[in-house]
C-alpha positions as CSV (number, residue, x, y, z in Angstrom):
1,M,11.4,-2.1,25.1
2,R,7.8,-3.4,25.0
3,V,5.8,-1.7,22.3
4,F,2.0,-2.2,21.8
5,F,1.4,-2.3,18.0
6,Y,-2.2,-2.0,16.7
7,G,-1.9,-1.4,13.0
8,L,0.0,-3.1,10.3
9,F,3.1,-3.0,12.5
10,M,1.5,-6.0,14.3
11,D,2.8,-8.0,11.3
12,E,6.2,-9.5,12.4
13,T,6.9,-10.1,8.7
14,L,6.5,-6.4,7.8
15,L,8.7,-5.5,10.7
16,A,11.3,-8.0,9.6
17,Q,11.2,-6.4,6.1
18,K,12.0,-3.1,7.8
19,G,15.0,-4.7,9.6
20,V,13.2,-4.9,12.9
21,K,13.7,-8.0,15.0
22,S,10.8,-8.5,17.4
23,R,10.6,-10.9,20.3
24,N,7.9,-12.3,22.6
25,A,4.9,-11.2,20.5
26,I,1.6,-11.7,22.3
27,S,-1.9,-10.4,21.6
28,G,-3.8,-8.2,24.0
29,H,-5.9,-5.1,24.3
30,V,-5.9,-1.7,26.0
31,D,-9.0,-0.4,27.7
32,G,-10.2,3.1,27.2
33,Y,-9.1,3.4,23.6
34,T,-10.8,2.9,20.2
35,L,-9.2,2.3,16.8
36,R,-9.5,5.1,14.3
37,I,-8.4,4.7,10.7
38,G,-7.8,7.9,8.9
39,E,-5.0,8.1,6.4
40,R,-3.2,6.0,9.0
41,A,-4.3,4.0,12.0
42,T,-4.2,5.4,15.6
43,L,-5.8,4.8,18.9
44,L,-7.9,7.5,20.5
45,P,-9.1,7.7,24.1
46,D,-12.7,6.4,24.4
47,E,-14.0,5.2,27.7
48,G,-15.7,1.9,27.6
49,C,-13.9,0.7,24.5
50,Q,-11.0,-1.7,23.9
51,A,-8.4,-1.7,21.2
52,Y,-6.6,-4.9,20.2
53,G,-3.1,-5.3,19.1
54,V,0.2,-7.1,19.7
55,V,2.9,-6.4,22.4
56,M,6.4,-7.0,21.1
57,E,9.8,-6.5,22.5
58,I,12.0,-4.5,20.2
59,T,15.1,-2.4,20.7
60,S,14.9,1.4,21.3
61,R,17.0,1.8,18.2
62,D,14.4,-0.1,16.1
63,V,11.6,2.1,17.6
64,D,13.5,5.2,16.7
65,A,14.1,3.9,13.2
66,L,10.4,2.9,12.7
67,Y,9.0,6.2,13.9
68,S,11.5,8.4,12.1
69,E,9.9,7.6,8.7
70,D,8.0,10.5,7.3
71,T,4.7,8.7,7.2
72,V,4.7,8.0,11.0
73,A,6.9,10.9,12.3
74,D,3.8,12.6,13.9
75,Y,3.1,9.6,16.2
76,L,3.8,10.2,19.9
77,P,4.7,7.6,22.5
78,E,2.4,7.1,25.5
79,P,2.4,4.5,28.2
80,V,-0.4,1.9,28.2
81,T,-1.3,-1.1,30.3
82,V,-2.0,-4.1,28.0
83,A,-4.3,-6.9,29.1
84,L,-2.8,-10.0,27.5
85,L,-4.8,-13.0,26.3
86,N,-3.2,-15.1,29.0
87,G,-4.9,-12.9,31.7
88,S,-1.8,-11.0,32.8
89,K,-1.0,-7.3,32.3
90,V,2.1,-5.6,31.1
91,E,3.2,-2.0,30.7
92,A,4.1,-1.0,27.1
93,T,4.6,2.1,25.0
94,C,2.0,2.8,22.3
95,Y,2.6,5.3,19.5
96,N,-0.5,7.3,18.6
97,L,-1.3,10.3,16.5
98,P,-2.6,13.4,18.2
99,K,-6.3,13.7,17.6
100,D,-5.9,16.9,15.5
101,K,-3.6,14.9,13.1
102,V,-6.2,12.2,12.3
103,T,-7.7,13.0,8.9
104,G,-9.4,11.3,6.0
105,T,-10.1,7.6,5.5
106,N,-8.1,4.8,4.0
107,K,-10.2,1.8,3.1
108,T,-7.2,0.0,1.5
109,Y,-5.3,0.3,4.9
110,A,-8.4,-0.9,6.7
111,A,-8.8,-3.9,4.4
112,S,-5.2,-4.9,5.0
113,L,-5.6,-4.5,8.7
114,L,-8.8,-6.6,8.5
115,K,-6.9,-9.5,7.0
116,L,-4.2,-9.2,9.7
117,A,-6.6,-8.9,12.6
118,S,-8.5,-12.0,11.3
119,K,-5.3,-14.0,10.9
120,I,-4.3,-13.1,14.5
121,G,-7.7,-14.1,15.8
122,F,-9.0,-11.0,17.4
123,P,-12.6,-11.1,18.8
124,E,-15.3,-10.8,16.1
125,P,-16.8,-7.5,17.4
126,Y,-13.4,-5.9,16.9
127,I,-13.0,-7.5,13.5
128,G,-16.5,-6.2,12.6
129,Q,-15.4,-2.7,13.6
130,I,-12.5,-2.9,11.2
131,R,-14.7,-4.5,8.5
132,R,-17.0,-1.5,8.6
133,L,-14.0,0.9,8.2
134,A,-13.0,-1.1,5.1
135,E,-16.4,-0.9,3.4
């Protein structure tokens, strides 16, 4: 199953520590969404915006295990079309929090995500958005 990860789950090392084996990881973005970092990260619909992340193939069993953890149990799957950096598009599943579940702020999470997004090489305007959330 193709999953579009946009938070710390973009880190294949973190996934491996959780026992998840990912394949075919490639960066891309979804149109019409913006990143929101509350206590956790989520994508919210927002016309004219783009949210960057990584598409990976993981098993349905691994997806179920990841999203059964208490800290992410409220995330819901939704289909997205991901524009990959190579110019192609793929369909994937993206797990997002319902808007009414997005609360608070988490500068520590944002700072960790900033390091990861910089390492992956996302565009500077997107990294700048995350940087502002980490300040």
